[in-house]
C-alpha positions as CSV (number, residue, x, y, z in Angstrom):
1,L,-16.7,121.0,79.3
2,G,-13.7,121.0,81.7
3,S,-11.7,118.0,80.5
4,A,-10.5,116.2,77.4
5,N,-12.6,113.1,78.2
6,K,-15.8,115.0,78.5
7,T,-15.1,117.0,75.4
8,W,-14.2,114.0,73.3
9,N,-17.3,112.1,74.5
10,Y,-19.7,115.0,73.8
11,T,-21.4,115.5,70.4
12,P,-22.1,119.2,69.9
13,K,-25.6,120.2,68.9
14,N,-26.2,122.3,65.9
15,G,-24.6,125.7,66.6
16,E,-22.5,124.6,69.5
17,A,-18.7,124.4,69.7
18,C,-16.3,123.0,72.3
19,L,-13.2,124.7,73.6
20,T,-10.2,122.4,73.3
21,A,-6.5,122.5,74.2
22,H,-3.6,121.4,72.0
23,R,-2.2,119.4,75.0
24,W,-5.2,117.1,74.7
25,Y,-4.1,115.9,71.3
26,D,-0.3,116.0,71.5
27,C,2.4,115.9,74.1
28,K,2.5,119.7,74.3
29,A,2.0,122.4,77.0
30,C,-0.3,124.5,74.8
31,P,-2.0,126.8,75.5
32,G,0.2,127.2,78.6
33,D,-0.8,126.9,82.3
34,W,-1.8,130.5,82.7
35,L,-4.5,130.3,80.0
36,Y,-5.4,126.7,80.5
37,S,-6.2,127.3,84.2
38,R,-8.7,129.9,83.1
39,Y,-10.5,127.8,80.5
40,G,-13.6,127.4,82.7
41,K,-13.9,131.2,83.2
42,L,-13.2,131.8,79.5
43,A,-16.0,129.4,78.5
44,N,-18.4,130.9,80.9
45,D,-17.6,134.5,79.7
46,V,-18.1,133.5,76.1
47,N,-21.4,131.7,76.9
48,R,-22.6,134.6,78.9
49,R,-21.9,137.1,76.1
50,L,-23.5,134.8,73.6
51,G,-26.5,134.5,75.9
52,S,-26.2,130.7,76.2
53,G,-25.6,130.4,79.9
54,S,-22.9,128.5,81.7
55,V,-21.7,125.0,80.9
56,A,-19.2,124.8,83.7
57,S,-20.1,122.3,86.4
58,T,-20.6,123.5,89.9
59,P,-20.1,121.5,93.1
60,D,-23.0,120.1,95.1
61,S,-23.9,122.2,98.1
62,T,-22.4,119.5,100.3
63,V,-18.9,120.4,99.1
64,N,-19.0,123.5,101.3
65,G,-19.4,121.0,104.2
66,D,-18.8,117.3,104.4
67,I,-18.5,115.1,101.4
68,D,-19.8,111.6,101.0
69,V,-17.4,108.9,102.2
70,D,-18.2,106.6,99.3
71,G,-14.8,105.4,98.2
72,E,-15.0,107.1,94.8
73,W,-12.7,110.1,94.1
74,G,-14.9,112.3,91.9
75,Y,-15.7,115.9,91.5
76,D,-16.8,116.6,95.2
77,T,-13.7,114.9,96.6
78,T,-11.4,116.8,94.3
79,Y,-13.2,120.1,95.0
80,K,-13.1,119.6,98.8
81,A,-9.4,118.7,98.5
82,Q,-8.7,121.8,96.5
83,M,-10.5,123.8,99.2
84,V,-8.5,122.1,102.0
85,F,-5.1,122.4,100.2
86,R,-5.9,126.0,99.0
87,T,-5.2,125.2,95.3
88,P,-7.3,126.5,92.4
89,R,-10.8,125.0,92.6
90,D,-12.2,123.4,89.4
91,G,-13.1,119.9,90.6
92,E,-10.5,118.3,88.4
93,V,-7.1,116.7,89.1
94,S,-5.4,117.7,85.9
95,D,-2.4,116.5,83.9
96,Q,-2.0,113.0,85.3
97,S,0.0,110.3,83.6
98,S,-2.2,107.6,81.9
99,D,0.6,105.2,82.8
100,C,-0.2,105.7,86.5
101,R,-4.0,105.0,86.1
102,M,-3.5,101.4,87.3
103,Y,-2.6,102.8,90.8
104,L,-5.7,104.9,91.0
105,P,-8.8,102.6,90.5
106,A,-11.0,104.8,92.8
107,C,-10.2,107.9,90.9
108,L,-13.0,108.7,88.4
109,S,-12.1,109.9,84.9
110,S,-14.9,112.5,85.3
111,S,-12.7,114.3,87.8
112,W,-9.2,113.1,86.8
113,E,-7.5,114.1,83.6
114,F,-5.2,111.3,82.3
115,V,-2.9,112.2,79.5
116,Y,-0.2,110.3,77.6
117,C,2.5,112.8,78.3
118,P,1.8,115.1,81.4
119,D,3.4,118.5,81.4
120,E,3.5,119.8,85.0
121,G,1.1,117.6,86.9
122,S,-1.5,119.0,89.3
123,K,-1.0,121.7,91.9
124,L,-3.4,119.7,94.1
125,I,-1.3,116.5,93.9
126,R,1.8,118.5,94.5
127,A,0.3,119.9,97.7
128,I,-0.8,116.4,98.8
129,Q,2.7,115.1,98.1
130,K,4.2,117.8,100.3
131,K,1.6,117.2,103.1
132,C,2.5,113.5,103.0
133,G,6.2,114.2,103.6
134,L,7.5,113.8,100.0
135,T,10.3,116.2,99.0
136,G,12.5,117.1,96.1
137,E,11.9,115.3,92.8
138,D,9.1,113.2,94.4
139,V,7.0,116.4,94.5
140,D,6.2,116.3,90.8
141,G,2.4,116.7,90.8
142,I,1.8,113.3,89.3
143,A,-0.1,110.7,91.4
144,G,1.5,107.3,91.1
145,H,2.6,104.4,93.2
146,D,5.0,106.3,95.5
147,T,2.5,109.1,96.0
148,V,-0.2,106.7,97.0
149,V,2.1,104.9,99.4
150,A,3.0,108.2,101.1
151,L,-0.8,109.1,101.3
152,Q,-1.6,105.7,102.8
153,K,1.2,106.1,105.4
154,F,0.0,109.7,106.2
155,L,-3.6,108.5,106.6
156,N,-2.5,105.6,108.8
157,K,-0.7,108.1,111.0
158,Q,-3.5,110.7,111.0
159,L,-6.5,108.4,111.3
160,N,-5.1,105.1,112.4
161,A,-6.8,103.9,109.2
162,G,-5.1,100.5,109.1
163,L,-4.5,100.8,105.3
164,E,-2.1,98.4,103.6
165,T,0.6,100.5,102.0
166,D,0.4,98.8,98.6
167,G,0.4,102.0,96.5
168,I,-3.1,101.4,95.1
169,L,-5.6,104.2,95.7
170,G,-8.7,101.9,95.9
171,E,-11.9,102.3,97.8
172,K,-10.4,101.9,101.3
173,T,-7.7,104.5,100.8
174,C,-10.2,106.8,99.1
175,K,-12.6,106.5,102.0
176,A,-9.9,107.2,104.5
177,F,-8.8,110.3,102.5
178,Q,-12.5,111.5,102.3
179,R,-12.8,111.0,106.1
180,W,-9.6,113.0,106.6
181,L,-10.8,115.8,104.3
182,N,-14.1,116.0,106.3
183,K,-12.1,116.5,109.5
184,Q,-10.3,119.6,108.0
185,K,-12.1,122.9,108.7
């Protein structure tokens, strides 16, 4: 189903099963990033062989063009950002600290994976951190207060967005990021 939250909130029908990862239940790296990054393909391959179709979500057709500037960072925003930053495209910002959730009110849990003990963070967040001028240990793949401040400063410089650099990725910051993403070709 693509994330711990979706899997935990889904009740399998008779004859169905859900693919899970040890890292969802404990502060572990299991099954490792190489296999974990291929979970969607693995699930699709198994379903195809079983003749049950694909359960992996696919982006709206608008993701290949502009996304809605709606102030909510969901699947389309994540997928578009993954395209722009040339990171693996699955529509999910993975391995984010649940402790940082308070700084990310516009980030929907349907597209963001919040865990108690993140392992390596997200390649997308790491790419955004670098683009926003963070360096060294600040490029950790975990979106938190400092990452949001850097993003707000970046968007103010790029778009003259007039964002308050408060470290909260709310509706205004999200809309500015969505506008910036739509300008990237």
